[in-house]
N, C-alpha and C positions, 0 to 999 in steps of 0.2 A: 457115440464114443467107440473106440476100437476095443480090441481085446486087452486084457490086463498086461501091463508092461512087465517084461521078465525082471526077475529080481536083480540080475547082474547086467551091467552095461557092457556089451561086447561090440567094439567098433568095427571089427573086420567085416562082418556080414552087412552091417548097415552101410559102410562106405562103398563097397562094391556095388550093392544093389542101387543106391541112390545116384552114384555117378552115371551108371549105365542108363538109368531112367532119364536124368537130365539131358545127357547127350542125345539119346534116341529121340527125345521129344523136342529138340532144337531150343531148349530153354536158356542156353547161354546167350542167345541173341534173339529174343522174342520180336515179333513183328510190331514195331513201334514207329511207323513212317513219319508221324507228325511230332514225335517227342524231341526234346532238346538232345543233341548228340553228346556223347562222352566217348573219347577215343584214347586208347593206350596201345602201344605195341610192345611185344616182349622182345628183349634183347635175344636175337635168334641164336639158340645154342648150336654148337657144331653137330652136324648130322652124325658124327662119330661118337658123340658124347653120351654119358650116362649121368643121372641126377647126383650131383654132389651137394654138400651142405650150403654152398654159395647159391646154387640154383634154388635151393629150397627157400632160402631167405628172400631172394630177389622175387621169385614167383609168388610166394605167400603174400608179400606186400602188395604186389600188383593185383592179386586176386581179392584181397581185402577191399581195395579201392573200387575195383570193378563191381563187386557184389553190392557194396555200399551205394554206388551211383545207380545201379540197376534197380535197387530197392527204392531209390528216390524217383524212379519213373523215367529215367533217361534211356535213350537209345545207346546203350553201352556196348561198344565194339572193342573187344580185346583181340587184336591181330596176332596170330600165332604162326610160327613157322621155323624152319631150320636153315642154317647157313651151310653151304657146300664145303667150307673149310678146306680150301685148296691143298695146303701142305699136309694137314692132319689126315685128310681122307686118302690122298695119294700114298702116305706112309702106311696106312692101315692095309691097303690093297696090296702094296709092294711086299709088306711083311707076310701076307697070306701067300703070295707067290714064292717068296724065299722059303717058306715052310714046305713048299712042294718042289724044292730044288729048280725053281723057275725064276725068271726076272722080267721086269717091265720091257727091257730093250729086245726081248724075244718077240715082241708083238709090234704091230703098227700102231701108231698113235690112236687111230680110230678104234681098233680092237681093244686096246687097253682101256680107253674111256668107256667102251661097252661094259667091260668087266667092273668098272667102278659103279656104273648105273645098276648093274645086277647086284652088287654088294649093297647099294643104297636101297634097293627094293626089298632085299632079304633081311638086312641087319640095321638099316639106318633109322628105324623107328623106335629104338630102345628109349630114348629120352622122352619122346612124346607120350609113350605108354606110361612112363614113370611120372610125368607131370599130371596125368589123369589121377594117379594114386594120391597125389598131393591135394587134389580137389580143385585144380585150376579150371575155371569156367571160361575157357577160351572158345572163340568161334572156329571150331574144327571144320565146319563146312567150308571155310575159306582158307584152309591151311596153305601156307606159302612155302616155297623152296627157291632159294636164290638162283638155281639153275633151271627153273621152269621157263618154258619158251617166252611167256609174256614178260617175265622179269628180265630175262636175258635181252630182249628187245630194248627194254628201258636202259639197261647198262650200256648197250651199243650206242643208243642215242646220246646218252650223257657224254660218252667218250668222244664221239664225233663232234657234238656241238662245242664241247670245251676246246677241242683241237682247233675248230674253225675260228674260235675267239682268241686263240693264242694262249689259252690257259692250260693246254696240255702240249708238251713238246718233247722231242727226243734229244738226249744230251749225253755226252761222255763225262761221267763223274765217278767218284768213288762211291761204292755201295758196301753194305755189310753182306759179305758173301759167306754162305754156309757151305763148306767144302763137302760135307756129308750129303746134304740134300741137293747140292749143286744149283742153288738159286739165291737171288738176292732176298734179304729179309729187311723189315723195317727196324728203325732204332728201337721202337717199342717191343720188338721181339727179341732183343738182345738183353741178356742178364749178365751183370758184372760179378765175377767171383774173384776172391783173393787167392792167388796161386803162388807157391814158392818158386822163385825164379832166380835170375842172376842179372848183374849189371856189368857189362864188359867195356874196357877202355882200349881205344885203338889209336895208332899214329896214322894220319893221312899225310903223306909227304907233299910239301909245297913244291909247285912246278917252277921252272925257269930260274932256279937259283935264288928264289925269294926266301927271305927269313923273317921271323918275328923280331920284335925289338930286343927280346932277351937272347936272340941268337939261334933259337931252335929252328930247324928247317922242316918242321911238321906242325900240323894242328892236331890236338887231342880231341877226340870225340868219344862220347859214351852212349851206349844203347842197350836195351833189353832184348833187341831183335837183331842179332849180328847177321843173320842170313839175308836180311833185306839190303845189305850193303852192295849186293850184286846189281841192284837197281838204283843206287844212289845217283842223284843228279845235281847236288849242290851241298855246300856246307854253310850254315847260317850263323851269324854272330850278331849281337845287338849293336845297333848303330852308334850307341854311346859308350861301347866297351873300348877303352883306350888300348887294350892289349892287341886288338885286332884291326884298328883303324888303317894301319899300313898295307894290310893284305886284302881289304875289301875290293872286289873287282879282279883280284888275282885268281890263280887256279891251284887246285891240288890234283895229284895223280892218284887215283884210287888203286890200292893194292888189289891183287887178284885180277880184276878186269882191265887195269891200265886206263880206265876212262878218265878223261881230263874234265873236271867239273869246276864251276866258279865258286868263290867265296862271296856270299850275298849278305847284305845287312837287312835284318828283319827283327822286329820287336818280339817275335815268338821266342827267340833265344834269350834265356835268362842268365845274366852275367853271374848271378849268385849260385847257379846250379852247375855242379861238376866244373868243367873247364870253361863253361860259358859258350862253347861251340857245339852245334847240333848238326848231325848228318841229316840230309833231307832226301826222303824217298817218296816223291809225290804220288807214285802209283800204288803205294801200300800203306799210307797213314793219312788220316783225315786232316790233321794239322799241317802236315808236310804238303798236302795237296793245295791248301790255301797259300802257303809260303811259296810253292812253286808257281802258282798263278800270279802272285805279286812280283815274283822275280822275272815274269815274262815267259814262262814255259806254258805253252798251250796244252790243254788236256790231251789233245790228239797226239802230242809229241812225248807225253809222259811214258816212262818205261814200265812194262809189266813183266815180272819175272816168274809168275806162277800161273798154272793152268787151273781149270775149274775144280780139280780135286786137291789143290795145294801142292802140286809137284813143280819142281823148277823147269821152266821152259826158256827158250832163248829170247833175249830182249831184242828190240827192234834194231839196235846197233850191233848185234851179233858179238857182244864182248863177254858173254858168260862162258867160261871154259867148259868143254865137253864133259869133264868128269862130274860136273854138278847137274847136268841135264837129266831129268827124270827122278832125281832124289826128292823125297817128301820134305816139306819145310822143317818138320821136326823129326826127332827120333821116332821110329815106327817099327813095330813087330821086332824089337830088339836090334834093329839096324840103325846105324847113325844116319841122320838126315843132313840137309843142307846147312843147318845151324852148326852142327858138330864139325863138318868139314871146313866151313868158313873159318871157324875159331882155330882149327888145327893149322890151316894154311897161313893165316895171319901170324900165328905164333912162329911158324917156321920162317917167315919173311922177316921176323923181328918187329912186327907191327903191333903185337899184343902188349899192352902195358899191364903188368901183373898187379893184383890187389894184395897189399901187404897187411896182414892181421897177426895179432899175437895169439900163441897157443896157450894152453892152460898153465904152462910154466912161465909165461911172460916172454917167450922167445918170438921174434919176428919170423913169420912164415908167409911165403909167396903162394897166391892162388891165381888161377886164370881169371876169376871174376869174383865180384862182391855179391854175397847172397842178399836177395831182396824179396820182399812179398809184393807181388805185382797185381794190380787190379786188371783182370783179363776178361775180355768179352767172349761170351759163349752164346750159341744159338739156343733159344729156350726149347726147341723141339729136336733139332739135330744133335745137340749136346756136345759139339766140338767147338774149338776156338774159331771165332769168326775172323775172316781175313778181309781187311779193306782191299777191295779189288776194283780196278778200273775197267768199267764196261759201258757200253751204250745201253741206256735204259729209257723208259718213258717216265716223265715227271709231270706232276700237276703243280701249277703256280699256287701253292697253298697260301702264300702271303697275301695275294689279292683276294682269294676266296675267304680268307679269315676276317676281312675288314667288316663285312655285314654282321656276322655273329658277335664280333666284339662290340659293335654299336648296339645290337639287340639286347645284350646283357647289360650294357651301360644304361640304356633307356628304360629298362624294365620289361621289354617285349618278351625277353626270356628271363624268368626268375629262377635263380639257382638256389636250392635248398639243401643243406645249410648255406647260408650266405658266405660263410668263411671260405668256401671253395672258389669264390669269384677271383680272389687274388691269384690262386694257382692257374685258373683258366686264362686270365689276362696275360700272366707271365709266359705261358706256353704259347698262346696265340699270337702275341706281339713279337715273339722271337722264332716264329715257325720257319722251318726249312722247306725246300722243295720236297714234294712227296713222291717218292719213287713207287710207281704203281704197276711195274711190270715184274713178273715172276717167271722163272725158267722151269715151269711145270707142264704137264699134259692135262691135268684135271683143273678146270676153271673156265672163265669167260675168255675166249681167245681174243687177243687184241685185234681190233678191226683195221689193220694196216697191211698194205701190200707193197713190195719193193720191186723196182725194176733192176736191170743188170747193173746200173751205176749206183744203186743203193738209195735212190730217191724214194721217199715214202708217200703212199697214197692212202689217206685215211678216209674210209667210207662205210656206209651201213651194209654194203654187200660187195661181192667181188665184181659183179657187173657194173656197179657205180664206180668202183675203183678203176676198172678197165676203161670206162668212159673218160675218166680224168686223165689217165695215162695216154690214151690214144689207141687206135686200132693197131693190132700187130705187135704191141709192146708186151714182152713176156713179163708176167708178175709172179712173185712168190709171197705167200702169206707169212706174216710175222709168226714164229713158232711160239712166242711167249703168251701167258695168260695174265689176267689182271689180279692184283692184290685182292684177297678176299674182302678186306675192309673197304675197298672201292665200291663193290656191289652193295654190301650191307649198309653203306652210307645212304642209299636210296630207300631204305626200308620204310620210313613213315609215309612215303608217297607212291612208290612203285607197287607196294602191296595193295593199294587202293585203285589200281588200274592205270596210273599215269604211265605213258604220256597221253593215253586217251582221256577225254574230258568226261569221266564217269560221274553218275550221281553220287556214288560212294565217296569219290574224291572231293566232290564239291561240299558234301556234308561233313566229312570226317577229317579234312585237312584244313588248318593245322590240327595235330593231335592236342589233347588237353594236357597230358602229363607224360613224362618219361621217368621210369624208375630204373636206376642203373647203379651198379657198383662203382665207386670212385676209380677203381682200377682200369676201367675202360672209357674214362672221360675223354682221353685223346684218341685211343684206338677208334672209337665209334661215335661217341656223342658229339664231339666237336666236328667231325667229318659229316655227320647228318645235318648239323646246323649249317655248314658251308654249302652243301649240295642243295638242301631244301630252300635256303634263301636265295641261291643263284637261280634255280630253275623254277620256283614257284613264288618267289618274291616275299615269302613270309617265313618266319621261324617255324620249324617243324613241330614244335610243342611250346606251350605257354609256360610250363614249369618243368624243371629238371631236378629230380630228387636223387641225391647220391648217398647211398647207404654204405655202411662200413663192411669189414670182413668178418666172417665167423672164425674165431681163433680157438685154439685148444683151451682147456680148462685153466692152464697155467699162464694164458696170455700169449703163448708162442704161436707162430704161424703154422697152420696145418701143412703137412707134406707127407707124401707116401714114404719118402726116405726116412722121415722121423717116426713113421708108424703111428702117427697121432691123428690121422683123418677119422672122420665119423661118417658112417653110412646113413643117410636120412631114411632110406627104405627100411634099414634095420630098426630105426626108432619108430617108424610107422607100424611095422609088424608088432613091436613090443607095446607101444602106448597108443597107437591110433594117429591118424593124420591130424585130427582136430587138436590134440595135445601138442604135437610138434608145431603146427601153425601158430597156436596161441603163444607158445614159447618164443617164436620168432618175433611176433608182434610186440610182446611184453618187453623184450630185451632191446628192441630197435629204438635207439634214442638219437634221432637226428645225426646219423652219420658216424656215431661212435662204434667201434668195433665191438662185437658180441663175444663173450667167453662162453664156450659150450659147457652146458651143466645139465647132464642127463637127469639129475635129481629134480631139477626144475621142470623138465618135460614130464617126469613122473608126477610131479605136483599138479600139472595142468590136466593130466589124466584123472587125477583125484577130483579136480574141479569139475570135470565132465560127469564123473560119478555122483558128485554132490547134486548137480542139477538133475541127473536122472532120478535119484532118490527123492528129490523134492517133487518131481513130476508124478512119481509113484504115490506120494502122499496126497497130492492133489487129486489124482485119479481115484484114490480110495475114498476121498471125501466128496465125490461127485463134482469136482471142479474140472471143467473142460475149457476148450478154447472159447474166445470171445466172438460175438457176432458184430462187434462195433470197433471202429478205429478210434473214435473219440472215447475218452474216459467215462465210465458209467457214473451215475449219481451215487453219492454215498453220504451216510449220516454218521456212521461210527467213526471215531477219531482214528483208529488204526487203519481203516480203509481210506479215509481222506489222506492220511499220512503217506501210505504206499503210493497213491496216485501222484502226490507231490514229489516223492522220491523218483518216480519214473520220469517226471518232467525235468528234474534237476539233472539226472543221469544222461537223459537225451541231450540236454544243452551242453554238458561236458563232452559228450561223445562227438556231437556235431562240431564243436570248436576244435577238438583235437584233430578230427579228420580234415577240417579246413586248413589247419596249420601243419598237416602231415606229421603229427606226433602220435606215431603208432603206439608208443609206450603209454602215453597218457590215455589214449582211447581204450586200450586193453585194460588198463588199471581201473578206469571208470566202470566198465561193465563187469569186471571181475568183482570189485568190491560191492557193486549193487547186488549181484547174484548171490555171492557167497555170504556177505555180512548182513546186508539189509533184508533181502527176500528170504533166503534159506534160514539164517540163524535167528532173525528177529520176527519178521512178519508171520512166517508159518508157525513159529513158536507162540506168537501172541494170539493167533486165531485158533490154535489147536483146541478142540473140544467145544468150540462155539461157532461153527461154520454155518451161519444162517444164509438165507437166499442173497442178501446183499453182499455178504462176504464171498460167497461162491462166485457171484458175477464179477466182483472186483478182482479177486484172486485170479480168476481165469483170464481177465483182461491183462493184468500185470504180467502173468506168465507168458501170454502172447507177445507182449512188448519185449520181454526178455529174449524170446526166440528170434524175433526180428532183429533186435539190436546186436545180439550175439552172432547172428548167422554169418556175417562177413568173416569173422574170425574162426568160428567152429561150424562150418556149413552142414556137416553130416549129422551130428546128434540133433542139431536144432531142426533139420528137415524131418527127421524121424519123429521127434516129439510133437512137432506141428501137426502131423497126421494122427499120431496116437492119441493126442489130447484134443481132438476135433470137438466142436460144439455138440452137445448131447444129441445122439441119433442122427447127426448130419455129417457126411464126409466133407472134408475141406473142398471148396470149388476150384482151388488152384494151389500149386506148390508154394512152399515158403520162398523159394528163390525168386518167384514173381510177386511176392506180397508187396504191400506199400510200407514205406518207412513210417515209424510212429508219428502220429499227429494227435496228441492227447486232447487238445483244445481245452486245457485245464490249467489252473495255477496252483502253486504251492499253498497249502493252507497252514498259515503260521501257527494258529492255535492248536491244530491237530499235531503239527510237528513238535511243538513245545511239550505237549502231553506225553506223546510216545517217547520222545527223547528223555524226558524226566524218568519215565518208567524203565527205559533201557539203562540209563545212568544208575538208577537205584540198584537194578538187578546186577549189573557189572560190579558195582562197589561192594554190594552185599556179599556176592560170591567170593570176591577177593578177601574181604574181612573174615569170612568164615574159614577160609583156607589158612589165613595167617594165625588164627587163634585155636585152630583144631576142631572146629565144629563141623559135623558131617554136612556135605553139600545139600542133601535132601531134607535136612531138619527144618521143620516149620517153626518160625519165630513170631514173636509179637513185637511191635515197635511203637514208640511214642513220638508224636510230632505235635507239640502244644500249639504252635502258630503256623499252620500250613500256608504256603504261598498260594496265589490264585491258581497257578498251574497245578500244584499239589492237590488243592482242593478238588479240582475237576477230575484228576486221576483217582483220587480216593472215592469220589462219589460215583464214578462211572466204569471203574475197572477193578472191582473187587475180585472177580474171578481170575483175571490176569495176574493181579498182585499175589493171589495165593498160589496159582499154578507156576508162574514164571519166576517171581521174586521169592516165593516160598515164605510169604508173610501171611499168617492166618488172621491177623488183625493189626490195624494201625489206629492207635488211640490218639485223639486230638486234645490231650490234657498232659500236664507235667508228668515226667517219668518218675518212678520210685527211686529212692536213694540206693546207692551201691554201685559195684563195678558194672560198666556197660560199654558197649560198642557205640561209637559215633560213626554213622554212615551217611555220606553226602549224596544228594540227588538234586541236580540243578543248584538253586540257591538255598535249598532246605538241608537240614541236618537231622536225621532220624536217630533216636536213642533206642538201643536194644539192650535191656538188662541181661546180665550174664549169670546171675545167681541161680544155681541149680543146673545150669547148662554145662559148665566145665569146672574143674578144680582150678580156681584162679591162681592160687599160690603156686601150684605145681606147673601151671602153664607159664607163669611169670618166670619161674626158675629155668624152665626149658628154653624159653626165648632168650633170657639173659645169657645163658650158656652158649647158645648158638650165635648170639650177637658178639660175644667176646671172641669166639673162634673166627668169625668172618672178619672182624676188625683186625685181629692179629695177622691173619693171612694177607689182608689188603695192605697193612703197614709194611709187612715183609716185602711184598712185591714192589711197593712204592719205593722202598730202599734200593732194591735192585735196579729199578728204572731210573732212579736219580744218580746211579753210579755210572759215570761216563764211560768207564772202562768196560762195563757189561754191554752198554748200548752200542759202543763202537766196535767191539771185538767179537761179540757173540754172533752166531748165525742169524740172519734177518728173521727166519721163521721162529727162532727161539725168542727174539725180542717181541715179535708180533704176538706170540702166544702169552708172554708175560703181560703185555698190555691188555689183551683180552681177558686174562684171568683177574687182572687187578680191577678192571671194569665190572666184572661179574661179582667179585667179593665186595666191592664198594656198594654196588646196587643192593646185594643181599643184606648188607649191614643196615642200609637205609630202610629196607623193608621191615627188617626185624625191629629196628628202633620204633618205627611207626606202629607195629603191632603191639609192643610194650606200652606205648603211649595210649593206645586204644583201651588197654586194660586199666589204666588209671594208676 
């Protein structure tokens, strides 16, 4: 046995010491060449990142599973690494340059990329250090980075192979353009915000003397983006709209530009909305792009009126007046932009149709536009309004790649947990759009394409290979763009294992067994891994996909820095220890439901750790050490046979919960066994009578606790494992490498019945004493004239426990004397405890009656308020909720007091 355990459990020293020991010893991936593999990969955090509460949840769940499978003897590999995070990392380094009055464009591309690598070496390891503080048992010896040479080779191969099969192609399409970052971003990186804006109505004059049936010589159009009329190419009306049937195929002359554009019939135009006519700007609106294509306008011919920064540029037909060129699309730095000038010029031309509204006095007042709240797309990183922009980009044919994953989920080759996410998965995958994978950045995987002077692209794994394709003497220029970060991270389950080389690691650990992911990256990452894994390796990248919820603020709202309601997991670790935070995450994670942050619960699990620590100190003080056997020891005493059975039952609950990925159920099972069964009852029942058998059984049971609890609370369990080693013998191996419990025992029904009878009696007797005002420590006598078989065994074999735990000095098996008495149940038995001489029965009855009347009065008053519809509907929700809680409390109190009165007879 080790030295005596300190009185106070202090996690800080224990956590730092044990993590360093595990990592230094290579214990996160012990040598197990012949063991069954178990593989999981972490969602690679951004190299720019630091640990937030979502990471804490995600990685805790993964670590629980990995530690569990390692204890079960598997060759458990948890792949760890970071993502190069193209946009985020470039932004960090550019901000650093700005702070020094410097900028990226002062450097060559190569020199800037060198600066990013320097930053990565100096500052890019923050989150990996923080994951260690959480206790994550990842295989750090094989830490991955998406820009490492081996990984980069895999990325290039995937691009080239997909291109050769026609699954990657270059196309001119609209993209989400971020004018601040000056790059395309994906739909998933666009967040929609409600913004106060306006709705303008304009007259577009009909050409060639054409008029509508009502005699008007113009078509009215409405828009929230008047500036884009500089690049309008059509006006669309619904094919069934009778008002416009006579002008379909005719033309309008656009004000300002004088451009002649057709009136086209298209179902995109809603006859019920506004005038039923829609201006079409195919180069700056996603819906208009599709209308333009249906109208026969080739993407190459669509007009673009903005440059990469959102400033007006000349369109291909040269019709934008000079006064607009160089203006920003919106008002900027207090100066009017293209929007304001377009509205002003249209008003001067008599083409603005004013919006008429009534003022506060009911008078009609004209305004240039109607106020509207407009759903507006913003870049989630750049923070500016996204511009649909017509550019040449590289696309993946996601529709074809999606077919295999769809079938894998349908067939069960991929199991999504919770199953309710399948519908969302199918809906997205079956309606998937081409995936734009090129980004206009300097940091990232450079697209392996070279162009000749005519713009022909040569896609190859190297410039030499591209030159061979183009022919000798043909000048080539490398594509300046890089790949979308999610393109490379989609290869994570296999490129991290050495693919495209046929490594032993790949053969053994692909496909992975499980992926644990937040539902918010289901399409960013999970679906794309499924596409690439199935295409290149012919198998789903993992057998199961577990999607967990988000950690929300205590009031259920989403956490955000702007709201100031984020929680720092490292602060919680400093305060309560990593074990407590991990247990909170597990206990609250219920199959994908969002978790409400509750620091008091984290504190409660710190108290749970302290409870175990104190139980270990009791064991140590009583000569109870670790066990030398995995199988349960032989036992004769009922209390020892009972605790062995309780271990068996807890183990079964735990294994089932882990198999079902019910982290909350697993945490609940071990929590109640440790706190209630072992600490509160078993140690209480054996106190003062720790013989050799009890010492052996108690030591074995404590060992099982440490092993079963280890995946959830690795630090305290490892510390106690060594501190409570078998007498005089250090443990031959660390707990992280121990074997999962295998008791080779059954539950003993007779022992269980005896001990539960004694526990039932003790609980009920303590409650009854409290109700009638008898001191908790008072020793009483009880009468049980006809004890059941179970009661008989308890009375004959547990006299000491009855006196010490239940505080019964004697139990008589004959009729009780007459007079006021307590009736206390235990199993199917009812014990009688005379009260004569113990309390003033009349005074106690009067006290209880008075308290009962007060409780009933309060409950009735609250019931009246709650039955009043006026109160329930008009009062604040928190007031109604408090009234309900108070009513439940007073009702329960009244029932308790009534029962106490009945006990007194």
